[in-house]
C-alpha positions as CSV (number, residue, x, y, z in Angstrom):
1,M,-7.9,-10.0,-4.7
2,L,-9.7,-6.7,-4.6
3,T,-11.9,-5.8,-1.5
4,F,-15.5,-5.0,-2.3
5,L,-17.4,-2.3,-0.2
6,D,-21.0,-3.2,0.7
7,F,-22.6,-1.2,-1.9
8,E,-20.4,-3.0,-4.4
9,K,-21.9,-6.4,-4.0
10,P,-23.6,-6.6,-7.5
11,I,-20.4,-5.7,-9.0
12,A,-18.5,-8.2,-7.1
13,D,-20.9,-10.8,-7.9
14,L,-20.4,-10.1,-11.7
15,E,-16.7,-9.7,-11.6
16,T,-16.5,-13.0,-9.7
17,R,-18.8,-14.8,-12.3
18,V,-16.3,-13.4,-15.0
19,A,-13.2,-14.7,-13.4
20,E,-15.0,-18.1,-12.9
21,L,-15.6,-18.3,-16.7
22,R,-12.1,-17.1,-17.4
23,E,-10.8,-20.1,-15.4
24,T,-13.3,-22.5,-16.9
25,A,-12.4,-21.4,-20.5
26,S,-8.7,-21.6,-19.7
27,A,-8.9,-25.2,-18.5
28,G,-10.8,-26.6,-21.4
29,S,-11.8,-26.2,-25.1
30,I,-15.1,-24.3,-24.5
31,D,-15.1,-20.9,-25.9
32,L,-16.7,-18.6,-23.6
33,E,-15.6,-15.3,-24.9
34,A,-18.8,-14.0,-25.9
35,E,-20.3,-14.6,-22.6
36,I,-17.3,-13.0,-20.6
37,G,-17.6,-10.0,-22.9
38,R,-21.3,-9.4,-22.3
39,L,-20.8,-9.8,-18.3
40,E,-17.6,-7.5,-18.6
41,A,-19.8,-4.8,-20.4
42,K,-22.5,-5.4,-17.8
43,S,-20.0,-4.9,-15.0
44,G,-18.4,-2.0,-16.6
45,K,-21.7,-0.2,-16.8
46,L,-22.9,-1.1,-13.2
47,L,-19.3,0.5,-11.9
48,R,-19.8,3.7,-13.8
49,D,-23.6,3.8,-12.8
50,T,-22.8,3.2,-9.3
51,Y,-19.9,5.5,-8.9
52,A,-21.8,8.3,-10.8
53,K,-24.4,8.7,-7.8
54,L,-22.6,7.7,-4.6
55,T,-23.9,9.2,-1.5
56,P,-21.8,11.0,0.8
57,W,-21.8,7.9,3.2
58,Q,-20.6,5.7,0.4
59,K,-18.0,8.2,-0.6
60,S,-16.5,8.1,3.3
61,Q,-16.4,4.4,2.7
62,V,-14.2,4.6,-0.5
63,A,-12.1,7.2,1.2
64,R,-11.4,4.7,4.0
65,H,-11.0,1.4,1.5
66,P,-8.1,-0.5,3.0
67,E,-6.4,-0.8,-0.7
68,R,-6.4,2.9,-1.3
69,P,-2.8,4.3,-2.0
70,H,-1.2,5.2,0.9
71,L,1.7,7.9,1.8
72,N,4.5,5.5,1.1
73,D,2.8,4.6,-2.3
74,Y,2.5,8.4,-3.2
75,I,6.2,9.0,-2.0
76,A,7.0,6.2,-4.5
77,G,4.9,7.3,-7.3
78,L,5.0,11.2,-6.9
79,T,8.6,11.7,-6.1
80,D,12.0,11.0,-7.9
81,D,14.1,11.4,-4.7
82,F,12.9,11.4,-1.2
83,L,14.9,12.0,2.1
84,P,12.9,11.5,5.2
85,L,13.7,13.4,8.2
86,A,12.4,12.0,11.7
87,G,11.8,13.3,15.2
88,D,10.5,16.4,16.6
89,R,13.8,17.4,18.5
90,A,12.0,17.3,21.7
91,F,10.2,14.0,22.6
92,A,10.3,11.3,20.0
93,D,9.5,10.4,16.2
94,D,5.8,10.0,15.4
95,P,5.5,7.3,12.4
96,A,1.8,8.5,11.9
97,I,3.2,11.4,10.2
98,I,6.1,11.1,7.5
99,G,8.2,13.9,6.0
100,G,11.3,14.9,4.4
101,L,12.8,16.5,1.6
102,A,11.7,15.4,-2.0
103,R,11.9,16.1,-5.7
104,I,8.7,16.1,-7.7
105,G,9.6,16.4,-11.3
106,D,11.9,19.4,-11.3
107,E,10.4,20.7,-8.1
108,K,12.4,20.5,-4.9
109,V,9.7,20.3,-2.0
110,V,9.4,19.5,1.6
111,L,6.7,16.6,1.6
112,I,4.7,15.9,4.6
113,G,1.9,13.4,5.3
114,H,-0.2,10.9,7.3
115,E,0.7,7.2,6.8
116,K,-2.1,5.0,8.0
117,G,-0.3,1.5,7.2
118,D,-1.6,-1.2,4.6
119,D,-1.7,-4.3,7.0
120,T,-2.2,-5.2,10.7
121,A,1.4,-4.7,11.7
122,S,2.0,-1.4,9.8
123,R,-1.4,0.1,10.8
124,L,-0.2,-0.5,14.4
125,K,3.1,0.9,13.9
126,H,1.6,3.9,12.3
127,N,-1.1,4.2,14.9
128,F,-3.7,4.3,11.8
129,G,-2.4,7.6,10.9
130,M,-3.6,9.2,14.0
131,A,-0.6,11.6,14.8
132,K,0.4,12.5,18.5
133,P,2.0,15.9,19.3
134,E,5.4,15.0,18.3
135,G,4.0,14.2,14.9
136,Y,2.8,17.8,14.4
137,R,5.7,19.2,16.1
138,K,7.7,17.1,13.5
139,A,5.6,18.7,10.8
140,V,6.2,22.2,12.2
141,R,10.2,21.7,12.2
142,L,9.8,20.6,8.7
143,M,7.8,23.5,7.5
144,M,10.2,25.9,9.3
145,L,13.2,24.2,7.4
146,A,11.2,24.7,4.3
147,D,10.9,28.3,5.0
148,R,14.3,28.8,5.6
149,F,15.4,27.3,2.5
150,G,12.9,28.5,0.3
151,L,11.2,25.3,-0.6
152,A,7.3,24.8,-1.4
153,V,5.5,22.5,1.1
154,V,3.3,19.8,-0.1
155,T,1.1,17.9,2.5
156,L,-0.9,14.6,1.8
157,V,-3.8,14.4,4.3
158,D,-5.1,10.9,5.2
159,T,-6.3,10.7,8.8
160,P,-9.5,10.1,10.8
161,G,-8.1,12.5,13.1
162,A,-5.5,13.3,15.7
163,F,-4.7,10.7,18.5
164,P,-7.4,11.1,21.1
165,G,-5.4,9.3,24.0
166,V,-4.4,10.4,27.4
167,E,-0.7,10.6,26.9
168,A,-1.4,12.7,23.6
169,E,-3.3,15.4,25.9
170,E,-0.7,15.3,28.5
171,R,2.2,16.1,25.9
172,G,-0.3,19.2,24.5
173,Q,-2.1,17.8,21.7
174,A,-4.2,21.0,21.3
175,E,-1.1,23.2,21.3
176,A,0.7,21.2,18.8
177,I,-2.2,21.2,16.5
178,A,-2.7,24.8,16.9
179,R,0.9,25.6,16.4
180,S,1.2,23.4,13.3
181,T,-1.9,25.3,11.7
182,A,-0.5,28.6,12.5
183,E,2.8,27.6,10.8
184,C,1.1,26.7,7.6
185,L,-0.8,30.0,7.8
186,G,2.6,31.8,8.4
187,L,4.7,30.1,5.6
188,K,6.3,32.6,3.2
189,V,6.7,29.6,0.4
190,P,3.9,28.0,-1.5
191,M,2.0,25.5,0.2
192,I,-0.1,22.9,-1.6
193,A,-2.3,20.5,0.5
194,V,-4.1,17.4,-0.9
195,I,-7.0,15.3,0.8
196,V,-6.1,12.1,-0.5
197,G,-8.4,9.9,1.7
198,E,-9.9,10.9,5.0
199,G,-9.6,14.6,6.3
200,G,-10.7,14.3,9.9
201,S,-11.1,17.3,12.3
202,G,-7.9,19.4,13.4
203,G,-5.7,16.7,12.9
204,A,-6.1,17.2,9.0
205,V,-6.3,20.9,9.2
206,A,-3.0,21.1,11.2
207,I,-1.1,20.3,7.9
208,A,-3.8,21.6,5.5
209,A,-4.1,25.4,5.8
210,A,-2.3,25.8,2.5
211,N,-2.7,28.2,-0.4
212,R,-4.1,25.7,-2.5
213,V,-6.2,22.9,-1.1
214,L,-6.8,19.9,-3.6
215,M,-9.1,17.0,-3.0
216,F,-9.5,13.4,-4.5
217,E,-12.8,13.0,-6.1
218,H,-14.0,10.4,-3.5
219,A,-12.1,11.9,-0.5
220,V,-13.8,13.2,2.4
221,Y,-13.0,16.1,4.8
222,S,-15.0,17.1,8.0
223,V,-14.9,18.4,11.4
224,I,-15.9,14.9,12.9
225,S,-16.3,11.7,11.4
226,P,-19.9,10.7,10.4
227,E,-20.3,8.2,13.2
228,G,-19.2,10.7,15.7
229,C,-21.6,13.3,14.5
230,A,-24.4,10.6,14.8
231,S,-23.4,9.3,18.1
232,I,-23.6,13.1,19.5
233,L,-26.9,14.2,17.6
234,W,-28.9,10.9,17.3
235,R,-27.1,8.9,20.3
236,T,-26.5,6.2,17.8
237,A,-23.7,5.5,15.2
238,D,-26.5,3.8,13.0
239,K,-27.4,7.6,11.7
240,A,-23.9,7.9,10.2
241,P,-25.6,8.1,6.6
242,D,-27.7,10.8,7.5
243,A,-24.9,12.7,9.2
244,A,-22.7,12.4,6.3
245,E,-25.5,13.7,4.1
246,A,-25.9,16.8,6.3
247,M,-22.4,17.6,7.0
248,K,-21.2,18.2,3.4
249,I,-18.1,16.2,3.5
250,T,-17.7,15.4,-0.1
251,A,-15.3,17.1,-2.4
252,Q,-18.0,18.4,-4.6
253,D,-19.9,20.0,-1.6
254,L,-16.6,21.4,-0.2
255,Q,-15.4,22.8,-3.6
256,A,-19.0,24.7,-3.8
257,L,-18.5,26.0,-0.1
258,G,-15.1,27.5,-1.2
259,V,-13.1,25.2,1.4
260,I,-11.3,23.3,-1.4
261,D,-9.9,24.7,-4.6
262,R,-9.9,21.8,-7.1
263,I,-11.2,18.2,-7.3
264,V,-8.6,15.8,-8.7
265,P,-10.5,12.9,-10.6
266,E,-9.9,9.2,-9.6
267,P,-10.0,6.1,-11.9
268,L,-13.3,4.7,-12.5
269,G,-14.1,2.8,-9.3
270,G,-11.8,4.7,-6.9
271,A,-8.1,5.2,-6.5
272,H,-7.7,1.7,-5.0
273,R,-8.5,0.0,-8.4
274,Q,-5.9,1.7,-10.4
275,P,-3.3,3.1,-7.9
276,A,-0.4,4.2,-10.4
277,A,-3.0,6.0,-12.7
278,A,-4.5,8.1,-9.6
279,I,-1.0,9.1,-8.4
280,A,0.1,9.8,-11.9
281,T,-2.9,12.4,-12.2
282,L,-2.3,13.7,-8.7
283,K,1.4,14.5,-9.6
284,N,0.2,16.5,-12.9
285,F,-2.2,18.5,-10.6
286,I,0.6,19.2,-8.0
287,L,3.0,20.3,-10.7
288,E,0.5,22.8,-12.2
289,E,-0.1,24.2,-8.7
290,L,3.6,24.6,-7.7
291,E,4.0,26.3,-11.3
292,G,1.3,28.8,-10.6
293,L,2.2,29.6,-7.0
294,G,5.9,29.8,-7.9
295,E,5.1,33.3,-9.4
296,L,3.9,34.8,-6.1
297,K,6.3,36.4,-3.6
298,G,6.4,35.5,0.3
299,A,4.1,38.6,1.0
300,D,1.7,37.6,-1.9
301,L,1.5,34.1,-0.6
302,L,0.7,35.3,3.1
303,A,-1.9,37.6,1.5
304,Q,-3.5,35.1,-0.7
305,R,-3.7,32.4,2.3
306,R,-5.0,35.2,4.6
307,A,-7.9,36.1,2.0
308,K,-8.7,32.7,1.4
309,Y,-9.3,31.6,4.9
310,L,-11.2,34.8,6.0
311,A,-13.6,34.3,3.1
312,I,-14.2,30.7,4.5
313,A,-14.7,32.2,8.0
């Protein structure tokens, strides 16, 4: 059963009523199709109207929706072949970042992304998508592999941020993030990053400093979470909606600022309502971008990346 967000309660009420009427109709001889049709039309209109005017805070809630597609869903829907490669060859394998060799359509790539998990056990296993230094060092290793063999890099970003624990700091979290970001900027192969859910702080930028940055329509990308910003500025997380508005975290704001390049449309009501359709749309966008970047040589890719980020700075 679909999980509804707080602002979707009127939609939830209508959809629940439709489900109850369908159950009643199937159990007896009463013809309720006209009433069901009327309520479905009303629910559809309310869904369209609601999602046409989402606030930044509401978009952050959609971006965090527990049923939104996760990395393993994207791997299954985007790739025809995927060979995972584990470990940083120094300390451990970090399940918060998954990567490997993949084929998307006819394109051979190295695919890297954050995995949050989709139930309690898997979320704990993947540390809610919050990578430790060994996760970013694994990403660096895979990017170096891509550079060596001339494979494009595709990254899927979905993290509230890098893991902030003491053990991560002891193992050089800041250095690992900086080195991963630098590796992105120094690649001589095409790189495409997609913000598919949350893009939180340096934990996101570390695998998103790409030639082309795409972002799902209801994803968010920011230097800190709205709650974190509100706690610093107003000393209360209750001001998170105000912080989200001020921070310009939506795809539409970030495209206007030149931080991202393209917005990938989502199915009505968000990617969690029709995951397969959302992933199919994203696949087409990625293939378009790979085709365009495939015409550029190493020096041109470096120059384009340099110009892109200097313009933002």
